N, C-alpha and C positions, 0 to 999 in steps of 0.2 A: 191827301186823298186816301181812302182805305184801299188796301190791296184786294180784298174780296168782300163784296157786299153781303151782309147777312141775308137780305132779301133782294132777289133779282127781278122777279116777274111781278106784273100787275101793281105798279106803283100808284095808279089812280083808283079811287074807291069804287068807281062804277064799272071796272073791268072784269072782276071775277066771273060774272055771268057769261061773258063771251067765251071763257075757257071751257065751259060746259059743252061747247060745240067743237072742241079740239079734234082734228082729223076728220071732221065732217063739213066744216065751213071755213072760209077764209075770214080772218078778222085781225084788226090792229090792236096792239097792246103797248104798254110802256114798260121800260126796264131800267136798271141802274148801272149797267156794265160800262157805260161811257164815263162813269165816275171813278173807275179803277185806273191803275197805272200800267196795266198789262198791254195796252193798245197804243202807247206812244211809239213814235218811230224808232227810238233807241231800243225799246223793249221788243218791238217786232223784228228788228235786225238781229237781236240776240236770239230770239226764238227761231228765226229762220236758220241761223247758224246751227242750232241744235237739231232741228228736224231734218235739215238737208243732209246730215250725216247718215241718215237711214233711208233705205230704199222706199220709193213710191210714197213719199211724204210731201212732195211739192208738185205743183202743176203751173205752167206758164203759157199764156197765149199773148201774141203781140198784134194780131190782125185787127183791122177795123171790121166791125160786124153789124148785122141787121137782124131783126127778129126772125126773118125767114131764111137767112143764110146758113145757119147752123154753126156748130162748133168748128173752130179752125183745126187744121192738122199740120200747119206749118210750124216746124220746130223753132224755138227761140234762138236768136243769134247772140243774146246776152245771157250772162250768168244770172242766177237768182238775185244776187246782191246788186248787180247793175240795174236790173229791172226795178227793184225796190227803190233805189236811190234816184232813178230817172222817171219814175212812174207818173209824175205830174206832167210830163211832156211827151208821153207816148200813148199808145192805144192798147195798154196791157191789162191783163188779168193775172194776178198771182194768187194761188191757193196754197195755204199752209194747212195740210191735212192731218187729221187725227191728233190735234193739239191737246186733246184731253189726256193723252198719254204723258204729258208733262204735269208734274205735281200741282202747280198753281191752277192750271185749267181743269184738272180733275176735280178740284174742290168746287169750281164754278159749275161743272156739269152735275155733280152730286146735288148741289143746292137747287139748280134749275129743275132737275128730275123730281126732287122731293116736293118742290112748290107746284110743279105741273100736276103731280098726282093729287095734291090737295085741292087745287083749283078746278081741275077737270072732273074729279070724281073717278078717275081711272087709275088703277094700280099700274103705273108705267113699267115697273120692273117685271111684272107678270104678263103684260100685254105686248111689250116691245122689247127688242134685243139690240145689242151692239149700237147703242146711242153714240153718234159720232159728231165731233166738233171740228169745223173748218173755218179758218179765218180767210176772208176774201178781201184783197187789196186791189183796187181797180182805178184806172186812169179816169180823168174827167170826161164826161159825156160818153163813155164806153157803154155799149149795149151787150147784155147777156142774152144770147139767142133764145127763142121760144123752145121750150122743152117740157117734159114731164119727169117726175122722180118717183121712185118706188118706195119712198119714205115720207112720213109726215115731217114737216119742217118748221122750225122757229128761226126766223131771220131777224137779227137785232142790229140796228144801225149804231155805229160807234163814232164815226167821223165822216163829215161830208153828208151829202143827201143823195137820194135815188128815188125814182118812181118805179113801183112794182105793179105790173099788170097781171092779174090772176083771172083765169077763166073757170067756169063751172065744169068740173070733170065729169058731171053727169049729163051734160048737154051733148047729145050725139051728133048735132050739126058741127060743133066745134071739135069734138073728139070721138070719131066713129069707133064702133066696137072692134073693127078689124085692126085699127091702129093700136088699141089696147092689147089685142091678141098678139100682135107682132112685138110690142114692147115687153110683155111678160114672157115672151119666148126668146128674148135676148137682144132685140133690136132697139137700142137706147135712143135712136134717132127716128123712131116710128111716128111720133106726133108731128103733124104738118101744120104750119101756120097758115091760116086763111084770113087774109086782110079784111075780107068783107064782114067778118064777125068781130073785128076789133072793138066795136062799140058795145059788145057784150061783156067785156072785161071789167073787173073792179079795179080801180086805180088807187093805190096806197102810196102816199108821199111820205117817205121816211126821212127823219132827221135824227141826230144823236139823242138817244133815250127812247126812241120808238122802234117797234118791231112789227112783224106780220107773221101770222100763222097760216101755213099753206098745207092743205090735206094731201094725202097720197094721190098721185096722178091727176092733180088739178094743173092744167097747162099754165105756163107763165113765162114772161120775159121781163127784163129789167133795163132801165136806162139811168145811168149815173148823172148826177148834177155837175156843176162847173168846177168842183174841187175833187181832189183825191178822196176816194171812199174807202172806209174800213168798216167791215161788218162781220158779225159772227153768225155762223149757220150751225144749228143743231138738228141732226136728222134722227128720226126714230123709226126703226123697221119693225113691222108687226111680226110677232113670233109665228102666228098662224094667220095667213091671209087667204081665206077660202075663195074670195072673188078672183084673186090673182091666179090661183090654181085652176079655177073654172076657165078663165081666159086661155090658159096654157093648153088645157084639154080641147077647148073650142078651136084653137089654132090648128091642132092636128085633125080635128073633124072637118074643118073647112078645106084642108088640103086634099081630102078624099071626096070633095064635092058636096058635103053636107052643109046645112045652114043652121047651126046650133043656136039654141036659146041663150040670150045674155044672162049673166048672173042676176039673181033677184027675180027672174021671171017665174021660175018654179023652184021653190025652196028645197023640196025633196031631191030634185034632180041636181041642184047645186051641191048638196051635201054628198051625193053619190059621186059626182065628178071630182070634187075636192078630195074625198077619201081615196078614190081610185088613183088619182095623180100622186098623192103622197105615198101610197103603198108601193107604186111602181118606182118612184124616186128612191125610197128607202131601200127597196130590194136591189136596185141598181148600185147604190152606194155600198151595200153589204157585199155584193159580188165583186165590185172593184177592190174593196179592202182585202177580201180573201185572195184575189189574184196577186195583189202587191205582197201579201204575207207569204204566199206559197212560192212566189218567184225568188224570194230571198233564201229559200231552203235548198241546199245543194245535196 
């Protein structure tokens, strides 16, 4: 098997058109990463050894979960390697984060980013920043709780199967504006699962060689199949996200009793709010930097 595939995305001839909707719609696609040797258990154990030597590069959960329960806060009783070796018999989620900082995965990320630019018609390097790769290793039947992300995501299945349920992030019954305001103001658990709207979700059944693209702040939850699942997640954060900045401003306006317009209601107002937020943020960063600099001068 090749170590790195020359072509990663859109292995089927009818898929390129779907990529034109990247970060605007959820869609399924095919990939070739399951054909590489980087995702075998011995390779993952070696990778885990490397990344665990650095801070904040791993995450482990062991609880049973449901869509509405949310992320666990119970610390793991087992080491990273114990979790990986026993993951077929537990209710665990193991994340190996920022794996693109390892040389072999850096090449995969570069290949994916270049192909995504070509397929989507978007200059990924100029539109998004800090693309991050995370490997997710999860126990059979484990559920990833309902949540939203601040990045556009490509999720590629390598081993095992999973069902991914994605909701329209523009549906205000499913995702009210107030929850978006809280999320963009720092509450990562702001999105609330509403079981009565489950039938509005798109269901994607992933197997090795298939992936799904999920836009920014499209709610989703995941249920693994009957085997251990290994998948690769690539996140793309927008360099400038005016809608997110408008929600941050709106959260402040709502706190003083106002009822602000949502993004996209009034374009001129959106631009003004976004510009104001970024000016205040940049000024705050400048003042903080000066304080740090001057505090070091005796």
